[in-house]
C-alpha positions as CSV (number, residue, x, y, z in Angstrom):
1,M,90.6,79.3,170.3
2,C,88.9,80.8,167.4
3,G,85.5,82.5,168.0
4,I,82.4,82.1,165.9
5,I,79.4,84.3,165.2
6,G,76.5,84.5,163.3
7,V,73.3,86.8,162.9
8,L,70.3,86.5,160.7
9,G,68.9,89.7,161.7
10,N,66.6,92.9,161.3
11,H,69.4,95.6,160.9
12,E,72.7,96.0,159.4
13,V,74.8,93.1,160.9
14,S,78.3,94.3,160.1
15,P,78.6,96.2,163.7
16,L,76.8,93.4,165.4
17,L,79.3,91.0,164.3
18,V,82.2,92.9,164.9
19,E,81.0,93.9,168.7
20,S,80.5,90.3,169.1
21,L,83.9,89.4,167.9
22,K,85.3,91.8,170.4
23,R,83.7,89.7,173.3
24,L,85.3,86.6,172.0
25,E,89.1,88.6,171.9
26,Y,89.5,86.5,175.2
27,R,90.0,83.3,173.3
28,G,93.2,84.3,171.5
29,Y,93.3,85.3,167.7
30,D,95.8,86.3,165.6
31,S,93.2,87.6,162.5
32,A,89.5,88.2,161.9
33,G,86.7,88.7,159.1
34,I,83.1,88.9,158.6
35,A,81.0,87.7,155.5
36,T,77.5,89.2,154.8
37,V,74.7,88.6,152.3
38,N,73.2,91.8,150.9
39,N,70.4,91.8,148.5
40,G,71.5,88.0,147.6
41,H,75.1,88.8,147.1
42,L,77.5,87.2,149.4
43,D,81.1,89.4,150.2
44,R,83.7,89.5,152.7
45,R,86.3,91.6,154.6
46,R,89.5,89.9,156.3
47,A,92.2,91.6,158.4
48,V,95.3,90.4,160.3
49,G,95.9,91.6,163.8
50,K,93.7,93.1,166.2
51,L,89.9,93.7,165.3
52,V,90.9,97.4,165.3
53,N,92.4,96.5,161.7
54,L,89.4,94.8,160.5
55,S,86.9,97.6,162.1
56,D,89.5,100.2,160.3
57,L,89.0,98.4,157.0
58,L,85.3,98.3,157.2
59,V,85.3,102.2,157.2
60,H,87.0,102.3,153.9
61,E,85.2,99.0,152.6
62,P,81.9,98.9,154.3
63,L,79.9,95.5,154.3
64,A,76.1,95.8,154.1
65,G,73.8,93.5,154.9
66,K,71.5,91.8,157.4
67,S,72.5,88.4,157.3
68,G,76.4,87.5,158.4
69,I,79.0,85.7,159.8
70,G,82.3,86.3,161.6
71,H,85.4,84.9,163.1
72,T,88.4,85.3,165.2
73,R,91.1,82.8,164.1
74,W,94.0,81.4,166.0
75,A,96.4,80.1,163.2
76,T,96.8,76.2,163.0
77,H,97.5,75.4,159.6
78,G,99.0,78.2,157.6
79,A,100.1,81.5,158.9
80,A,98.5,84.3,160.3
81,T,97.8,86.2,156.9
82,A,94.6,87.9,155.1
83,G,94.4,85.4,152.8
84,N,94.2,82.4,155.7
85,A,91.7,84.3,157.7
86,H,88.3,83.3,157.9
87,P,85.4,83.5,156.5
88,H,86.6,80.9,153.6
89,R,84.9,81.5,150.5
90,S,84.5,79.3,147.5
91,G,81.9,80.4,145.1
92,P,78.5,80.6,146.7
93,V,80.0,79.1,149.8
94,A,81.6,80.9,152.6
95,V,82.6,79.1,156.1
96,V,83.8,79.8,159.6
97,H,85.3,77.1,161.6
98,N,86.8,76.1,165.0
99,G,88.8,73.1,165.3
100,I,91.0,71.0,163.1
101,I,89.8,69.2,160.0
102,E,92.5,66.0,160.3
103,N,91.6,64.6,156.9
104,F,91.9,67.8,154.7
105,R,94.7,66.5,152.7
106,E,92.9,63.5,151.7
107,L,90.0,65.7,150.9
108,R,92.1,68.1,149.0
109,A,93.6,65.2,146.8
110,E,89.8,64.3,145.8
111,L,88.8,67.8,145.0
112,A,92.0,68.0,142.8
113,E,90.9,65.1,140.8
114,A,87.6,67.2,140.1
115,G,89.6,70.2,139.1
116,I,88.9,72.3,142.3
117,S,92.6,73.9,143.7
118,P,92.7,75.2,147.1
119,E,93.8,79.1,147.4
120,T,94.9,79.0,150.9
121,E,97.1,76.8,153.2
122,T,94.2,76.0,155.8
123,D,92.4,72.9,156.4
124,T,89.1,75.2,156.8
125,E,89.1,76.1,153.1
126,T,88.4,72.4,152.5
127,V,84.9,72.4,153.8
128,A,84.1,75.3,151.6
129,L,85.3,74.0,148.6
130,L,83.8,70.3,149.3
131,T,80.5,71.9,149.8
132,R,80.8,74.1,146.5
133,M,81.6,70.8,144.7
134,F,78.4,69.2,146.0
135,M,76.4,72.2,145.0
136,D,77.9,72.2,141.6
137,R,76.5,68.7,141.1
138,G,72.8,70.0,141.9
139,M,72.8,69.8,145.5
140,G,70.9,72.8,147.4
141,P,72.9,74.5,150.3
142,K,71.1,72.1,153.1
143,E,72.1,69.1,151.4
144,A,75.4,70.2,150.1
145,A,76.4,71.1,153.9
146,V,75.6,67.8,155.2
147,E,77.1,65.8,152.5
148,A,80.4,67.8,153.1
149,L,79.9,67.3,157.0
150,G,79.8,63.6,156.5
151,R,83.3,63.4,154.9
152,L,85.0,65.5,157.8
153,E,87.2,63.9,160.7
154,G,88.4,65.9,163.2
155,A,87.3,68.6,165.7
156,F,85.1,71.3,164.6
157,A,82.4,73.8,165.3
158,L,81.2,75.2,161.5
159,L,79.0,77.8,160.4
160,W,78.0,78.4,156.6
161,L,76.6,81.3,154.9
162,F,75.4,81.0,151.2
163,D,75.1,83.5,148.3
164,G,71.5,84.3,147.3
165,E,70.3,82.7,150.9
166,D,69.7,85.9,153.2
167,D,67.6,83.7,155.6
168,L,69.7,80.6,156.2
169,M,72.8,79.8,158.3
170,I,74.1,76.0,158.6
171,A,75.8,75.4,161.8
172,A,77.3,72.1,163.0
173,R,79.2,71.0,166.0
174,K,81.7,68.1,166.8
175,G,84.2,68.4,169.3
176,S,84.0,72.2,169.7
177,P,81.2,74.0,171.1
178,L,78.8,76.0,169.4
179,A,75.4,77.5,170.9
180,I,72.5,78.7,169.0
181,G,70.5,82.3,170.3
182,H,67.0,83.0,169.9
183,G,65.4,86.6,169.3
184,D,62.3,88.4,168.1
185,G,62.5,87.3,164.5
186,E,66.1,87.1,164.6
187,M,68.5,84.3,164.9
188,F,72.1,83.8,166.5
189,V,74.9,81.5,166.5
190,G,78.0,81.8,168.8
191,S,81.1,80.0,170.2
192,D,79.6,80.7,173.5
193,A,76.9,82.7,175.4
194,I,79.6,85.4,176.1
195,A,79.4,86.1,172.2
196,L,75.6,86.3,172.1
197,A,74.7,87.9,175.5
198,P,74.1,91.7,173.9
199,M,71.9,90.2,171.5
200,T,69.8,87.5,173.5
201,D,69.5,85.5,176.7
202,R,67.5,82.5,175.4
203,I,70.3,79.9,174.2
204,T,70.5,76.2,172.9
205,Y,73.3,74.2,173.2
206,L,74.3,72.3,170.1
207,E,75.1,68.5,171.5
208,E,78.0,66.4,170.1
209,G,77.5,65.6,166.2
210,D,74.6,67.9,165.7
211,Y,74.1,70.1,163.0
212,A,71.2,72.8,162.7
213,F,69.5,75.0,159.7
214,V,69.0,78.2,161.5
215,T,66.4,80.7,159.7
216,R,65.3,83.9,161.4
217,A,61.8,81.8,162.3
218,G,64.0,79.2,164.2
219,A,66.2,76.5,164.0
220,E,65.9,72.8,163.0
221,I,68.5,70.7,164.8
222,F,69.3,67.3,163.8
223,D,71.6,64.8,165.7
224,A,74.6,63.0,163.9
225,S,72.4,60.3,162.6
226,G,70.2,62.9,160.9
227,R,67.2,62.5,163.3
228,R,65.3,65.5,164.2
229,A,66.6,66.5,167.6
230,N,64.9,68.4,170.5
231,R,67.4,70.5,172.4
232,D,66.3,72.5,175.4
233,E,66.4,76.4,175.5
234,Q,67.8,77.8,178.2
235,R,68.0,81.3,180.0
236,I,71.3,82.5,180.8
237,D,72.3,85.6,183.2
238,L,73.1,88.3,180.9
239,G,75.0,90.1,184.4
240,Q,77.1,86.6,184.5
241,A,78.2,87.3,180.6
242,Q,79.4,90.7,181.6
243,V,83.2,91.4,180.2
244,E,84.1,94.5,181.5
245,K,87.1,95.5,183.4
246,G,85.7,97.4,185.9
247,G,88.0,100.4,186.2
248,Y,91.4,98.1,186.1
249,K,94.1,98.2,183.3
250,H,94.0,94.5,182.8
251,F,91.2,92.0,183.2
252,M,93.9,89.8,184.7
253,A,94.4,92.6,187.6
254,K,90.8,92.6,187.8
255,E,90.4,88.6,188.3
256,I,93.5,88.5,190.7
257,A,91.4,91.2,192.9
258,E,88.4,89.2,192.7
259,Q,89.8,86.1,194.3
260,P,88.6,86.8,197.8
261,V,85.2,87.4,196.8
262,V,85.3,84.6,194.4
263,L,86.3,82.2,197.4
264,A,83.7,83.4,199.5
265,D,81.2,82.6,197.3
266,A,82.4,79.2,196.6
267,L,82.8,78.6,200.3
268,R,79.2,79.8,201.1
269,H,78.2,77.0,198.4
270,Y,80.4,74.4,199.2
271,L,80.8,75.0,203.4
272,P,77.6,76.1,204.4
273,K,77.2,76.3,208.4
274,S,75.7,72.8,208.1
275,G,78.8,71.0,206.8
276,L,80.2,70.1,203.3
277,N,77.6,70.5,200.5
278,M,79.0,67.7,198.0
279,P,76.3,65.4,196.1
280,D,75.5,62.4,197.8
281,E,76.3,60.2,195.0
282,L,80.1,61.7,195.1
283,D,80.9,58.6,197.4
284,F,84.8,57.6,198.2
285,S,84.0,54.9,200.6
286,N,84.6,52.0,198.0
287,I,87.0,54.0,196.0
288,D,90.5,52.1,195.7
289,R,92.1,55.2,193.3
290,I,91.8,58.7,192.0
291,I,92.8,59.7,188.7
292,L,93.3,63.6,188.0
293,I,93.3,64.9,184.8
294,A,93.6,68.1,183.1
295,C,96.0,70.5,181.3
296,G,98.3,73.7,181.8
297,T,97.1,75.5,185.1
298,A,94.3,73.1,185.7
299,H,96.6,70.7,185.7
300,Y,99.0,72.2,188.6
301,A,95.4,72.3,190.5
302,C,95.3,68.5,190.3
303,A,99.2,68.1,191.4
304,V,98.1,70.1,194.4
305,A,95.0,68.3,195.2
306,K,97.1,64.8,195.0
307,Y,98.6,65.7,198.5
308,W,95.3,66.4,199.9
309,F,93.6,63.5,199.0
310,E,96.5,61.0,200.1
311,E,96.8,63.1,203.0
312,F,93.3,63.2,204.0
313,A,91.7,60.1,202.8
314,R,94.5,58.1,202.0
315,I,93.5,57.1,198.5
316,P,96.3,56.7,195.9
317,C,96.2,59.0,193.6
318,E,97.9,59.7,190.0
319,I,97.7,62.9,188.0
320,D,97.9,63.0,184.3
321,V,98.4,65.7,181.5
322,A,94.9,65.1,179.5
323,S,96.7,65.2,176.0
324,E,99.0,61.9,177.0
325,F,96.5,60.0,179.1
326,R,94.4,58.2,176.3
327,Y,97.3,57.6,174.0
328,R,99.2,55.7,176.7
329,E,95.8,53.6,177.1
330,P,95.9,53.4,180.6
331,P,94.2,50.5,182.4
332,L,91.1,51.5,184.4
333,S,88.9,49.5,187.1
334,A,85.3,49.8,188.1
335,R,86.7,51.4,191.4
336,S,88.5,54.1,190.3
337,L,86.8,57.8,190.3
338,A,88.2,60.0,187.6
339,I,88.3,64.2,188.3
340,F,88.7,66.4,185.0
341,V,89.5,70.0,185.7
342,S,88.7,72.7,182.9
343,Q,88.2,76.6,183.4
344,S,86.3,76.3,180.1
345,G,84.8,72.8,180.4
346,E,85.7,72.8,176.6
347,T,89.3,71.7,176.7
348,A,89.3,69.3,173.9
349,D,92.2,66.7,175.4
350,T,90.5,66.8,178.5
351,L,87.1,66.2,177.0
352,A,88.7,63.4,175.0
353,A,89.9,61.8,178.4
354,L,86.7,61.8,180.0
355,R,85.0,59.9,177.1
356,Y,87.9,57.5,177.3
357,C,87.0,56.9,181.1
358,A,83.5,57.1,180.9
359,E,82.2,53.6,180.6
360,N,85.3,52.0,182.6
361,V,85.4,53.9,185.7
362,A,83.1,54.3,189.0
363,K,82.3,57.7,188.7
364,T,83.4,60.9,186.3
365,V,83.6,64.1,187.6
366,A,83.8,67.5,186.3
367,V,85.3,70.5,188.0
368,V,84.6,73.3,185.7
369,N,83.9,77.3,185.9
370,V,80.9,76.9,182.8
371,P,78.1,74.5,183.8
372,S,76.4,74.4,180.6
373,S,80.1,73.1,179.0
374,S,80.5,69.7,177.3
375,I,82.6,68.5,180.0
376,A,80.1,69.2,182.5
377,R,77.5,67.9,180.7
378,E,79.0,64.7,180.0
379,A,80.6,63.8,183.4
380,D,78.4,62.0,185.9
381,I,78.9,64.8,188.5
382,A,79.7,68.5,187.6
383,L,80.9,70.5,190.6
384,P,81.3,74.4,189.4
385,I,83.6,76.4,190.8
386,L,81.8,79.5,190.7
387,A,84.6,81.9,189.7
388,G,82.5,83.8,187.1
389,I,83.8,84.8,183.6
390,E,87.5,84.7,183.2
391,V,89.0,86.9,180.4
392,G,92.5,86.8,180.9
393,V,94.4,83.9,179.1
394,A,96.7,83.3,182.1
395,S,94.2,81.9,184.8
396,T,94.6,82.9,188.1
397,K,90.8,83.4,190.2
398,A,89.6,80.1,188.4
399,F,93.0,78.5,189.5
400,T,92.2,79.4,193.1
401,A,88.4,78.4,192.9
402,Q,89.6,75.2,191.5
403,L,91.9,74.6,194.6
404,L,89.0,75.3,196.9
405,V,86.8,72.9,195.5
406,L,89.5,70.0,195.1
407,A,90.2,70.7,199.0
408,V,86.6,70.1,199.9
409,M,86.3,67.1,197.7
410,A,89.3,65.9,199.5
411,L,87.9,66.4,202.9
412,K,84.7,64.6,202.0
413,A,86.8,61.6,200.9
414,G,88.4,61.7,204.2
415,R,85.3,62.0,206.1
416,D,83.8,59.0,203.8
417,R,86.6,56.7,204.4
418,G,86.7,57.5,208.5
419,Q,90.2,59.0,208.2
420,I,89.1,62.3,209.3
421,D,87.2,62.9,212.6
422,D,85.2,65.6,213.5
423,E,87.3,67.5,215.3
424,I,90.2,67.5,212.1
425,L,87.3,68.1,209.7
426,S,86.2,71.2,211.7
427,A,89.8,72.4,211.8
428,H,90.3,72.3,208.2
429,T,86.8,73.8,207.4
430,E,87.9,77.0,209.5
431,A,91.3,76.9,207.7
432,L,89.5,77.3,204.6
433,R,86.6,79.7,205.6
434,S,89.6,81.8,206.8
435,L,91.0,82.3,202.9
436,P,89.3,85.1,201.6
437,G,90.4,87.5,204.5
438,L,93.8,86.1,204.1
439,L,93.8,86.6,200.3
440,N,92.7,90.3,200.7
441,Q,95.8,90.8,203.0
442,A,97.9,89.2,200.1
443,M,96.3,92.0,197.9
444,S,98.2,94.5,199.7
445,L,101.4,93.3,198.3
446,S,100.7,94.3,194.9
447,E,102.9,97.7,195.1
448,P,106.0,96.3,196.6
449,I,105.8,93.4,194.0
450,A,105.6,95.6,191.4
451,K,108.6,97.3,192.5
452,L,110.3,94.0,192.9
453,A,109.0,93.0,189.1
454,E,111.1,96.2,187.6
455,S,114.5,94.1,188.7
456,L,112.6,90.9,187.5
457,A,111.8,92.1,183.6
458,E,115.4,92.3,183.2
459,A,116.2,88.6,183.8
460,Q,116.3,86.1,181.3
461,D,115.7,83.1,183.3
462,I,114.0,82.6,186.6
463,L,114.0,79.7,188.8
464,F,110.9,78.7,191.1
465,L,111.5,76.3,193.6
466,G,108.9,74.4,196.5
467,R,108.4,71.2,198.7
468,G,105.4,69.3,198.9
469,P,102.3,70.9,197.7
470,M,104.3,74.1,197.3
471,Y,106.1,72.6,194.5
472,P,102.9,72.3,192.2
473,L,102.8,76.1,193.2
474,A,106.2,76.6,191.7
475,L,105.2,74.9,188.4
476,E,102.3,77.3,188.2
477,G,104.1,80.4,189.4
478,A,106.8,79.9,186.2
479,L,103.9,78.9,184.0
480,K,102.5,82.2,184.8
481,L,105.7,84.4,184.3
482,K,106.5,82.8,181.2
483,E,103.0,82.7,179.4
484,I,102.9,86.6,179.8
485,S,106.2,88.0,180.1
486,Y,107.9,85.7,177.8
487,I,110.6,85.1,180.2
488,H,112.2,81.9,180.6
489,A,111.0,80.4,183.9
490,E,110.8,77.0,185.2
491,G,109.7,75.5,188.5
492,Y,111.2,72.8,190.4
493,A,111.0,70.7,193.4
494,S,113.8,72.1,195.8
495,G,114.9,68.9,196.6
496,E,115.8,68.2,193.1
497,L,117.9,71.5,192.7
498,K,121.1,69.6,193.1
499,H,120.0,67.0,190.7
500,G,120.6,69.5,187.6
501,P,119.2,72.8,187.8
502,I,121.8,74.2,190.0
503,A,123.9,74.5,187.1
504,L,121.8,77.2,185.9
505,I,122.7,79.4,189.1
506,D,124.4,82.6,188.7
507,R,124.3,86.2,189.6
508,S,121.5,86.9,186.9
509,V,119.4,84.4,187.6
510,P,116.6,85.3,190.1
511,V,115.5,82.1,192.0
512,I,111.7,82.6,193.8
513,V,111.2,80.3,197.1
514,M,107.9,79.6,198.1
515,A,108.5,78.2,201.6
516,P,106.0,79.0,204.3
517,H,107.3,78.0,207.6
518,D,105.8,74.3,207.8
519,R,107.2,71.0,208.4
520,L,109.2,70.8,205.3
521,F,110.3,74.7,205.8
522,D,114.1,73.8,206.9
523,K,114.7,71.3,203.9
524,T,113.4,74.2,201.6
525,V,116.0,76.5,203.4
526,S,118.6,73.9,203.2
527,N,118.3,74.0,199.1
528,M,117.7,78.1,199.1
529,Q,121.1,78.2,200.9
530,E,122.6,76.2,198.3
531,V,121.4,78.9,195.5
532,M,122.5,81.7,197.7
533,A,125.9,79.8,198.1
534,R,126.3,80.2,194.4
535,H,125.4,83.9,194.4
536,G,121.7,83.4,192.7
537,M,119.4,86.2,193.6
538,V,117.0,84.6,195.9
539,L,113.4,86.1,196.5
540,L,111.9,84.3,199.5
541,A,108.3,84.3,199.8
542,S,107.0,83.2,203.4
543,D,105.3,84.0,206.6
544,A,106.9,86.5,209.2
545,K,108.6,83.2,211.3
546,G,110.0,82.1,208.4
547,L,111.4,85.4,207.2
548,Q,112.7,85.8,210.4
549,I,114.5,82.4,210.6
550,A,115.8,82.7,206.9
551,G,115.2,86.1,205.6
552,D,119.1,87.5,205.9
553,G,121.4,87.5,202.9
554,T,118.4,87.1,200.5
555,W,117.9,89.5,197.7
556,A,114.3,90.3,198.7
557,Q,111.2,89.2,200.8
558,I,107.5,88.8,200.5
559,Q,105.5,88.5,204.0
560,L,102.4,86.4,203.7
561,P,100.1,86.1,206.8
562,E,100.4,82.5,208.5
563,I,98.2,79.8,206.9
564,A,97.2,76.3,207.7
565,E,100.0,74.2,206.4
566,P,97.8,72.2,203.8
567,F,96.2,75.0,202.1
568,A,99.2,77.0,201.5
569,P,99.2,76.7,198.0
570,I,95.8,78.8,197.5
571,L,97.1,81.6,199.5
572,Y,100.7,81.6,197.9
573,A,98.9,81.6,194.3
574,V,98.4,85.4,195.0
575,P,102.0,86.7,195.2
576,A,103.2,84.3,192.1
577,Q,100.1,86.2,189.9
578,L,101.1,89.4,191.0
579,L,104.7,88.7,190.3
580,A,104.0,87.5,186.8
581,Y,101.6,90.4,186.1
582,H,103.7,93.1,187.3
583,T,106.5,91.8,185.4
584,A,104.7,91.6,182.2
585,V,103.5,95.0,182.9
586,A,107.1,96.1,183.0
587,K,108.0,94.7,180.1
588,G,105.1,96.2,178.4
589,T,103.9,92.6,177.0
590,D,100.0,92.2,176.2
591,V,98.9,90.8,179.6
592,D,95.4,89.7,178.6
593,Q,96.2,88.3,175.4
594,P,99.8,87.0,175.0
595,R,101.2,86.3,171.9
596,N,100.6,82.5,170.6
597,L,98.2,81.8,173.3
598,A,94.3,81.0,173.3
599,K,91.9,81.0,176.3
600,S,89.9,78.3,175.5
601,V,92.1,75.1,173.8
602,T,89.2,73.4,171.9
603,V,91.5,71.4,169.6
604,E,93.9,68.2,170.2
């Protein structure tokens, strides 16, 4: 969600802050601002909308100083206005914040009794007001910030800057990620390594509950109990932190095109010639249940994986939306294995679910794209999907990479439990190894899909249908379309069509049917015929055999190469992504940063 950057530098920091915030645009935001200390004087600039508006403001109202903090805000409490934008200031204190202060109303009431009133609608301002109140009572900046920190409930990454203090930033982390960067006589703080990459490759990640006093000489880090803490410094690969479009019009287009290479890299890691490469401690032989937990697109990856685990390993699986999982207080057993899937590895609801499970299941496994993330660090086993940085808010390459890793896990589960012999395992692994080539073939569909998208862009509603493991793919296709084109779209299990959704069918409603020629093909086609009998516009995505059998009378067809039945969702994700992308382009929406959405959802 929100992006945070802080710099104690040797040069003017305003340009550095704005450039770093640009690298955090992928997180999603609706306003931005920076604050600096110059000759002991704290000042700030804020603007609504894209960062170019802040840049324009700084041309007319420059902000000098070699110490500063910056922020891109995704509105939670209070509308997207300049007054609600960060940094928030109260007297000598400026604060930027990612997260939610859950007890801000109670704190406001306490502040009101002290004669201190808010000027904004935000929860974040409360932190600045509280810190100022303690400073007014005679505390220094460090003591006041720590005192304020002890009063906060909720999830947050916080960064303080103070009037008269050009060599001090205070950082704190609870629930939302925060990293400290080390330079040569300079120090940096950021939401993630991407923001810090242009300035340093030496990173220290704050752990849960940590706070730090940062000066140009270094950082003093303390844990939640106030004890001095030693946190490892890590070297990051600056090449892996690049966020260039590489000649593509949008990051999403680039990331769709990268999928064959991404899957090939993951296959080399997880399916070397010697067999399955999975940690020895990931043992399914004594597991009696698998719980798959995630949000959004990652949740749909889990829904596909449920079919694989149950078919290959005969293990009962349940999938849960992370935001609901722990609130229903599910019973857990010591023979259950819990898998948590998250692109960022910082998804707040998924992290909370992981912590709920940690002491009550046999093993927790993280399937993540960021090996240094909170979910990866806190799980018993972390399996990187190796997709590289994904900037587009609509997940593409991370989705297919998640599916690949989950598929290999399911095969290992089947082997561990004696449900898959060597011959079947070999057939499945060869099918997986064929995926990069098949996805390359699917990329050639981009231009014909772009032409179909011109018609889809005129629709008010679009339905996606699928059976078996293609049902979650229908849900994912609908999600992709609605999140970047803003067209209402829904995914349904094909057999559920006549239990309500068929009432929506008429000549104006396109229906996209995902139907490889598999053992469920005839059933899916029967449902498709029900749509066509009611004059629905059917777009059939299938292989050559499927289109030959059922293509007549459809509005349009997308021909995909043949693929082994279990792994069709990985291949059919490509046309679903291309349909969403080209429809959004045809409508002229912001493909990479769709309205109201954020890439990394670090609040519950």
